Short mmCIF file of the C-alpha atoms (twelve columns), coordinates in Angstrom:
data_MODEL
# 
_entry.id   MODEL 
# 
loop_
_atom_site.group_PDB 
_atom_site.id 
_atom_site.type_symbol 
_atom_site.label_atom_id 
_atom_site.label_alt_id 
_atom_site.label_comp_id 
_atom_site.label_asym_id 
_atom_site.label_seq_id 
_atom_site.Cartn_x 
_atom_site.Cartn_y 
_atom_site.Cartn_z 
_atom_site.pdbx_PDB_model_num 
ATOM 1  C CA . GLN A 1  167.545 65.767 79.203 1 
ATOM 2  C CA . SER A 2  164.680 64.949 81.815 1 
ATOM 3  C CA . GLU A 3  166.867 64.736 85.278 1 
ATOM 4  C CA . THR A 4  167.270 68.112 87.509 1 
ATOM 5  C CA . ASN A 5  170.442 69.386 88.963 1 
ATOM 6  C CA . VAL A 6  172.846 68.824 86.369 1 
ATOM 7  C CA . ALA A 7  176.529 69.732 87.428 1 
ATOM 8  C CA . VAL A 8  177.907 70.097 84.438 1 
ATOM 9  C CA . VAL A 9  176.087 69.707 80.735 1 
ATOM 10 C CA . LEU A 10 178.487 69.122 77.900 1 
ATOM 11 C CA . GLN A 11 177.148 69.475 74.122 1 
ATOM 12 C CA . HIS A 12 178.804 69.430 70.644 1 
ATOM 13 C CA . GLY A 13 181.981 69.493 71.833 1 
ATOM 14 C CA . ARG A 14 185.623 67.250 71.481 1 
ATOM 15 C CA . LYS A 15 189.055 67.271 73.520 1 
ATOM 16 C CA . VAL A 16 187.530 67.106 77.381 1 
ATOM 17 C CA . SER A 17 189.112 66.510 80.284 1 
ATOM 18 C CA . ILE A 18 187.579 66.776 83.895 1 
ATOM 19 C CA . ARG A 19 189.615 66.478 86.865 1 
ATOM 20 C CA . ASN A 20 189.661 67.389 90.901 1 
ATOM 21 C CA . CYS A 21 185.667 68.202 90.987 1 
ATOM 22 C CA . GLU A 22 183.387 67.823 93.525 1 
ATOM 23 C CA . ALA A 23 179.429 67.305 93.213 1 
ATOM 24 C CA . GLU A 24 177.726 69.324 95.693 1 
ATOM 25 C CA . ALA A 25 174.845 68.076 98.070 1 
ATOM 26 C CA . GLY A 26 171.818 67.588 95.950 1 
ATOM 27 C CA . THR A 27 173.179 67.073 92.550 1 
ATOM 28 C CA . GLY A 28 171.200 64.697 90.290 1 
ATOM 29 C CA . THR A 29 173.356 63.749 87.688 1 
ATOM 30 C CA . PHE A 30 176.926 64.989 87.944 1 
ATOM 31 C CA . LEU A 31 177.979 64.843 84.210 1 
ATOM 32 C CA . SER A 32 175.634 64.907 81.290 1 
ATOM 33 C CA . LEU A 33 177.637 64.354 77.683 1 
ATOM 34 C CA . ASP A 34 175.636 64.680 74.296 1 
ATOM 35 C CA . ASP A 35 177.821 64.566 71.354 1 
ATOM 36 C CA . VAL A 36 181.226 64.941 73.017 1 
ATOM 37 C CA . GLN A 37 183.797 63.561 71.131 1 
ATOM 38 C CA . GLU A 38 187.920 62.804 72.164 1 
ATOM 39 C CA . GLN A 39 186.761 62.168 75.894 1 
ATOM 40 C CA . ASN A 40 190.079 62.168 77.559 1 
ATOM 41 C CA . LEU A 41 190.472 62.045 81.035 1 
ATOM 42 C CA . PHE A 42 188.500 61.737 84.422 1 
ATOM 43 C CA . ILE A 43 190.368 61.970 87.133 1 
ATOM 44 C CA . ASN A 44 190.276 62.482 90.873 1 
ATOM 45 C CA . ASN A 45 186.312 63.583 90.989 1 
ATOM 46 C CA . ASP A 46 184.284 63.419 94.289 1 
ATOM 47 C CA . LEU A 47 180.585 62.645 92.822 1 
ATOM 48 C CA . ALA A 48 179.865 60.719 96.357 1 
ATOM 49 C CA . ASP A 49 177.138 63.139 96.552 1 
ATOM 50 C CA . ALA A 50 175.700 62.680 93.110 1 
ATOM 51 C CA . ARG A 51 172.345 60.549 92.807 1 
ATOM 52 C CA . LYS A 52 174.318 59.012 89.513 1 
ATOM 53 C CA . PRO A 53 177.470 60.331 88.030 1 
ATOM 54 C CA . PHE A 54 176.580 60.126 84.509 1 
ATOM 55 C CA . GLN A 55 174.389 60.738 81.467 1 
ATOM 56 C CA . PRO A 56 174.897 58.385 79.402 1 
ATOM 57 C CA . GLU A 57 175.629 55.915 82.047 1 
ATOM 58 C CA . ARG A 58 179.278 54.652 80.367 1 
ATOM 59 C CA . PRO A 59 181.149 57.576 79.342 1 
ATOM 60 C CA . GLU A 60 183.727 57.301 76.576 1 
ATOM 61 C CA . PHE A 61 186.959 58.694 78.965 1 
ATOM 62 C CA . LYS A 62 190.000 57.259 77.550 1 
ATOM 63 C CA . VAL A 63 191.001 57.217 81.708 1 
ATOM 64 C CA . LEU A 64 189.059 56.941 84.620 1 
ATOM 65 C CA . SER A 65 191.305 57.035 87.686 1 
ATOM 66 C CA . GLY A 66 191.244 58.275 91.192 1 
ATOM 67 C CA . ASN A 67 187.538 59.045 91.492 1 
ATOM 68 C CA . VAL A 68 184.771 58.386 94.001 1 
ATOM 69 C CA . LEU A 69 181.849 57.306 92.031 1 
ATOM 70 C CA . SER A 70 179.713 56.513 95.224 1 
ATOM 71 C CA . ALA A 71 179.259 57.004 98.657 1 
ATOM 72 C CA . LYS A 72 178.576 53.283 99.730 1 
# 
């Protein structure tokens, strides 16, 4: 993991849901996942102040809904 200022790092887990979070100004990557199984919900999160929403870039959440991924 070379990115600095990662808000949430999850490794070797399962049954993950992330809701109602907000990236602080200066966040590099909001969410870093490594060997995380059963990615369930990613809903109502505001990542507008994060340079990058996810690492890897395409997580496998079953539901991605109601999120602000970019300020643009």
